[in-house]
N, C-alpha and C positions, 0 to 999 in steps of 0.2 A: 548432386549439385554441390559445388564447393562454394561456401559462403565465407567472405572475408570478415575479419574482426570489425572493420569499419562499417560494413553492412549490418552486422549484428548490433553494433552500437547505435546506428541510425534507427533500427527497429526498436531497440530498448528506449531510446529517446522518445520516439513517436508514441509507443505504447504507454509509457509513463505519463507523457503529456496528456493523452486522452483520459487515463485513469484519474489524474488530479483535476483536470479541467471539468470533466463530467461529474466526478464524485463530489468535489468541493463546490462545483457550480450548482449541483442539486441542492446543496445546503444554503448557499448564498443567494441564488436567484429564485429557486423553486421551493425552498424549505417550508415557507408558510403555506404552500399549496399541497405539498406531498407528504409532509411530516417525516418523522424518523424512519418509518417503513419505506417510504419512497426513496430516501437518501440511501438506505441500506441496499436497495435494489439497484440504484444508480452505480454504486461502487461495484457490486457483483456483476452487473451486466457489462460494465466497462471491461472487466477482466475476461468474461466469456467472449465478447466480440473481438478483443485484441488477441486472445489465444488463437483464434482462427485466422486473424489477419496477419500476425507477425510470428506466431508460434513456430512455424516451419523455418523461420530465419534465425531467431535467437533463442527460442524456447519460451519466450514471453515471461521473463522474470518480473520486470517492472517494479522491482523491490530489492533493495540491498540486503534485506534479511534473507530473502530467498536465495540470492546469489551467494551470500556467505555460507548459508547452510549447504547448498549444493557443492560449493568449493570444499567445505569441511568433509564431505562424503566422497570426494574425488570425482564429481560429475562435471566439473568445469575447472579449467586451468587458472592459476593465479593471474596470468596476463589478461585473459578474457574477463575474469571477475573484476579486475581493476577498471577495465574499459566499460564494462556494464554499469558498475556503480556510479562512475562519473557521469555517464550518459543519463542514467535514471535521475540523478540529482538535478542535472541541468534541465531535463524534461519537466520535472516538478516545478522548478523555479520559473521557467518560461510559461507554463500553464497558469501558475498563480499570478504572474504579471499580466497576462492577457485577461484573466478573469477579473482582476482588480480594475483594469482599464474599462472593461465592459460594464462592470457594476457601477462605476462612477457616472454612467450615462443615465442613471435613475436619480432624479432630483433630490430625493430624501435619503439617498444612500450615505452611510457614514461608516468608515472603517472601524472606528471605535465602538459604534453601536451594533453594526451588522456583521462585522468581522469578515473573514475570508476563508472560513472553514478550517481555521487552525485548531489543532488539538490542545487540550488543556487539562489541568488538575486544579484542585482547590477552587478558587473563584473562576477559573477558566473552564472548569468541568461543567457540562450542561446541568448536572444535578448536584454539583458541588462535592464530588468525592475527593478524598484526601490524596496526597501525593503517593503514599504507600499503596493505597487501593489502586490508583492508576497504574503504578509501576507493575504491580502483581498482575493486574488485568491484562496489560499489554504483553507481558511475558507469557502468560498462560494462553491467551488468545492466539498469539503468534505461534506458539508450540503446536497447538491444535491445527492451525492453518498449514504449518509445514509438514505435519504428518500426512495431511491430505495431499499436499503437493507431491511429496516423495512417493506416497502410496499410489496415487492415481497415474503417475508418470513412470512407475516401475516397469521394467521389462517383464516382470512376472505377472503383471496385471493384464488380463486378456481383454479388458474394456478400455484400453488406452485411448481410443478415439474419442471417448467421452471425458477425457481428463480436463479439458477446458471448462466443460459444464460443471464438473464436480468442484473444481477449484473456485469458480465464480460463485456457485451456490454456497460454498463454505464461507467465502468472504461476506456474502449477504447474511448468512446465519450469525457470523461473528458481529457484524454491525448491528443486527437487531438487538443483541444482548449488550454490546459494548458502547453504543453511542451515548447513553446517559452517563457513562463513567468518564470517558475521555474524548468522546467524539470519534474514537477508534482511529488508530494509526496502523499498527502492525506493519509499518512500512516507513522507514526513515525518510525516503525521498518524498513521500506524500506529506510529511510533516514539515520538512525543511522549507519548501517553497512558500507556503502561506505564512509561516512564522517569520520569515525574513521581512515581509511587508507589514505584518501586524505589530511586531516588536514587543517590548515590555515583557509580560509574564510568558507570552508564547515563546520568546527567546530563552528566558531564564529557565523554563521547564522543558526546553527542547531535548535536553539530555535524556529525559524519561522515554521519549519516543525514538531515541536512537539506541540506548542501552537495552531497554525492554524488548524490542523486536529482535535485536541481534542475539541476545541471550535466549529468547524464546525460539528463534530459528535454529540455533545450535542444539537446544533441547529437543526440538521436534525431529531434527535429523538423527539425533542419538536414539530417540524412541523408535523411529522407523527402522534403524539398523538392528534393533533388538529382535525384530520378528521378520525382517526381509533381508535376504542375503544378496540381493541384486547388486 
């Protein structure tokens, strides 16, 4: 089956929309009911379900850090990478906009008090971790994530049919550890959407959730190449 770039971009838009809407939605709408563990699983399950829904179309990146890492290892062309990243960011923004609209249907909802699932450091961190701690955590967690992405989708991996499950569970694992630090991004598109609506510190610290994941993604790709010749 020949898949056009426009079809791939639509798949990336939709998949990223679902990831941000469900993941951030679990924090904004259901956080008080499910807690950090429930939020972690919402993000992980979003990736698992989208892997099998759009993975055969676009590869289900849903994340500029993944796309850049795969581009750096020659798994995707620059043209496709550019289209993917734009689609992912737009998907995240549309998801945040819809989530904000729905959240306002609750009488006591306040953007300032309840947020929109934006990532943060210092006062914006759930447990008030420093900017440096947040940047290091985002870099390391993304590197781990990308080693799993590269490894589970490698041609040398005989269990490739379970790649979506492995990647989703890895994202869940990362969130279980990382939510208290930054709320967990490891994905610039996931951070950009909510930050645009929340503003303030979410915007001023947004660079942490762009630079950290991109650097971590490149590190993860480099680590994978050290032991896998795919």
